[in-house]
N, C-alpha and C positions, 0 to 999 in steps of 0.2 A: 403209802401215805399214812402218817401217824394220826391218832385220834384227834390230837390238837389241831393238826393241819386240816382235817376234815371239818372240824367245828368252825375254824376260821374261814374256810372256803364257803361253807353254808351261810355264815354271817355276812360275808362279803356279797354273796349272791342276793341275800335278802335286802341288803342296803341298796344295791344297784337296782333291784326290782322296784323298791319303794320310790327311789328317785325317778325311774322311768315312768312309774304310774303317776307321780306328781306332775311331771312335765307333760305327760299325755293328757292330763286333765285340764291343762291350761288352754283356754279358748282365746281366740284373737280378741274377743269382745270383753273377756273377764280375766284380768291378770291379778286378782286379789290374793290368790294362793301361790303365785309364781315368784321365783327369785328374781334378782335384777337381771334384765334381759335387754339385749340389742338385737332385733330381728330384721332381716331384709327379706321382703316379699317380692314377687315378680308378677307384673301385670301383663296379660296377653290380649287385652281388649284392643280393638282396632276401630278406626272411624267407620261409620256405617257404609261408606263406599269402598272400604278396604277388604282385603281377603282375610278371613278368619284364621287365626293361628290355632291349630289343633293341639290339645294337651298331650296327646300321644307322641307328638314330635319332640317332646322334651323329656329326656331321661338322664341327662347329665347337666351339671351346672359348675362353672368355674368363675368364682368371684375374686377379682384382684383388687387390692386396696393400695392406693398411692397416698403419700402424705401431702401436706400443703405445699411443700417445695417441689413436688413432682417426682419424688423418689419412691420406688417400690417398697412396701411395708410387709405385706403378707398375701397369701392366697387361701381361700376356702374352696375346697374341691368336693364335689359330690357326684360320683359316677354311677350310682345305682338308684336313681329315682324311680319309684314304682307308683304309678297312678298320679302323675303330676297334677296338682290343683293350685291355681293362683290364690285361692282363698285360704288354703291350708298349708301349702309348702312354704318353707322359709329356710334361710341359713342363719345360724346363730353366730353373732359377732360380739358376744358379751365380753370378750377379752380386750376389745379396743378401749384405749384410754380416751378421755375427753380431748377433742381437737377437731380440725377440719380435714376431711379426706375426699378422695376421688374414687368412687366405686366403679369398676368396670366388670360387666358380666358377659361371658360367652356361654351360650347354652345350645342344646340340640340333642342328637342321638349319641349314644356311647359308641364311639368309633375312633379309629386311628388315622383319619384322613386329614387332620390338621396338625400343624406344628407351630410352636411358639419360638420367636427369636427375641432376645438371645436364648440359648438352650437352657440356661440356668438364670433365674432372676435373683439378684443379690440384694438383700435388704440394705437400704440406704445408698445403693450404688447404681442400680438399674433405673434409668430415667424413663419417664412416661413416653416421651417423644421417640425413644429408641425401641419401644416394644412393638412387635408385629405378630399378627396371626396369618398363617399361610396355608393354602391348600397343598396337600402333599399326596401324590399318587405316583406309583412306579411308572416311569416312562412318560409322565405327564399325560396319561390317558385315563379318563374316568369312564369305565364301562358300566352301563346300567345293567347289563347282563351278568357281570361278574361281581362288581362291588360299587353299587350306585352310591352317590353322596346323599346324605339326608339333610334336612333343613337345618340351617344355622341361624342363631339369633344373637343379637348384641344389645347391650344397654349401658348407659353411662349416667352417673348421678353424683353431683357434689353433695356431700353429707357432713353435717356438723354434729358430732357426738358430744353430749353434755353429761352432767352428773345425775340427770333424771333417772329414776329407778327403771322405768319402762320406756323404751324408744322403738319406734317402728319406722322403717323406710320402705318405699315401694319403687321398684325399678321397672319401667315399661319395656318389654322386649320388642325389638324391631327385627323383622326377618331380613336376612342377608342372602337369601337364595330365591330362585324363581323356578317354577315348573312350566315347561314348554310342551304342550300337546300338539301333535300334528296328525293330519289325516288327508287323504286324497279323494277326489271325486272324478269320475269319468276317465280314469286311467285305463288303458287297454289291459285286458287280462294277460298275465304272464306267469310262468313258473319261476321267474328270477327271484333272487333273494336280495333284499335291500336293507340298508342301515340308515339311521337318522343321526346326523352329526351336527354339533355346534363347536366351532373353533374360536377360542377366546383367550385373552391374557389377563383375566380379572382375578388372579389368585392371591394377591397380597393386600392385607388390610392393616391400617393403623389401629391402635386401641381406641380411637375415636369412632371407628367403624367406617372410615373413609378409605378410598383406594390409596395404597401406599405410594404408587407411582402413576403418573399419567399414562405411561406405556411400560408395562412389565416386560422383562426379557424372557419370561417363561410363558410359552403358549401351551394351553391345555386343549385336548380334544375330548369333548363329551360325546359318547356314542351309545346308541341303543339299537337293537334289532327291530325291524319293522314286522309287525304281524299283518295278516290279511283278514278282512271280514268276508261275509258271504258274497259280496259283490266283487271280491278280489281287489278291494281298495286297501291302501296301506294305512297302518295306525302305529303310532309310537309316542313315547313320553321320555323327556329328559329333565332331570333336576340340574340346574347350573347355578354358579355363583351369580350374585345379583346383577341385574341390568341397570343401565343409567342412560339418561337422555343425552349426556355429553360425551359418551364413549361409543363410537361407531366401530368398535373392533369385533364384536361377535358376528360370525359368519354362519349362516344356516345352510345345510347341505343334505340332500337325499342321494345316497350313493348306491349304485347297482353293483353288488358284490359279485354277481355272476359274470357280468360282462366287463367290470372294471370301469364303467362309465358313470358320469354324474347325471342323474335325472334332473336335479335342481340344485343350483341355479343354472340357467342356460340362456343363450341369446341376450335379449334386452332385459331379462329378469334378474334382479339383484338378489344376492344372498345376504346383504346388509340387514341384519335383524332389527337394529334400532331404527334405521331409515324406514323399513317396512311398517314398524309399529307406529311411528310418528306420522307417516303418510296416511295410515288407516285412521288414526285418531290423534291429531296434533295436540290435544289436551290430555293425553294419557298421563296419569299420575304414577310414575315409577316407584314412588315411595309406598304407595298403598296397594298397587296392583302386583300380585305375585304369581298369578296364573295367566298364561297366554295360550289360547286355543287357536291354532292356525289351520286353515283349510286351503288346500291347493286344488283348484278345479281346472283340469286339463280339457279345455273346451274342444280342441281339435285332436285329442289324443296326444301321443308323443312319438315322434320319429327320431331316434338317435342319429340317423344319418343326415337329417335335415331339421335340427332343433329350432331354427329360426322360423320354421313354418308352424310351430306349435303356439298355442295361445293359453296362457295360464292366468286365471283370475284368483286373487288371493284375498282371504278374509281373516282378520285377526280380532278375536273377541266380538264377532258379528259385524265388525266394520270392514268395508271393502277397501282394499288398497287401490287408489285411483291410478288408472293408466294415463289419464289426461287430467281433466278438471273435476271429474265426478267423485263424489264421496258419499255414497248412499248407505244408510244403515240397513243391514240385512238381518231379518228375523230368523 
């Protein structure tokens, strides 16, 4: 490297350093020393009855911009977010010209579990209504033990960019996934190995965050091994794509891997997860509730040779699933 090249390199580094220092000194409340800016922030606050979104669940952000006519314009991508903070983190969109836009954000963990359709978005050609986000796993099996899915978030915002020097937009993130925790009580002690499964076809989403099809042709199996506590009772957790009151497709299952038999559902007891949730709490808010704690109490133990003689009482988020007309809140 020549002496002139070294000098130019040092000068370039100094200029970049000064620019970064200037930008880092720009506070959200004080923009007096900042250049013209268009910033998009992301809100993770939820209603007081909702489940809190944890900042550590967000380490990537994909912000898509569509024009007023509904055609794709550009994408801002950040796949290395460290210490996400809704008060401080933003995506700079200062290159947008004045006009009306539609912002779409997909956020979550940095992973390869989702794919976009079409494979390549073409500026001015890809239409908003043709854009999809889809869950993608080999063999359509999502194993919590091997590669669990992390939480996924979505937001949509109509935005009008003007000639103002400083413009701020805030997009509220909405969770698109649920956590299902399951445990048993009064199950007879056994050395058998069990897995917790949920089978569903909720893998495809429009860029509005809605289900792409009423019934998808892709069925996914979410599976996780069951551990045992000191009383030899089963415990397990699954993250699944979001549940909805009007979709009775997700089926809950506890599978005995040792014997090849299904522990639950059996007999008169259903594996229809949505039906169980609504029976336990008909007013359940699927938009705000993202964690479901399920307890299966085997009152008479379990006899695989005569499952109809077993009695299972189910509680979901402390609400008892009625077998007849009872619906008692259990503390």
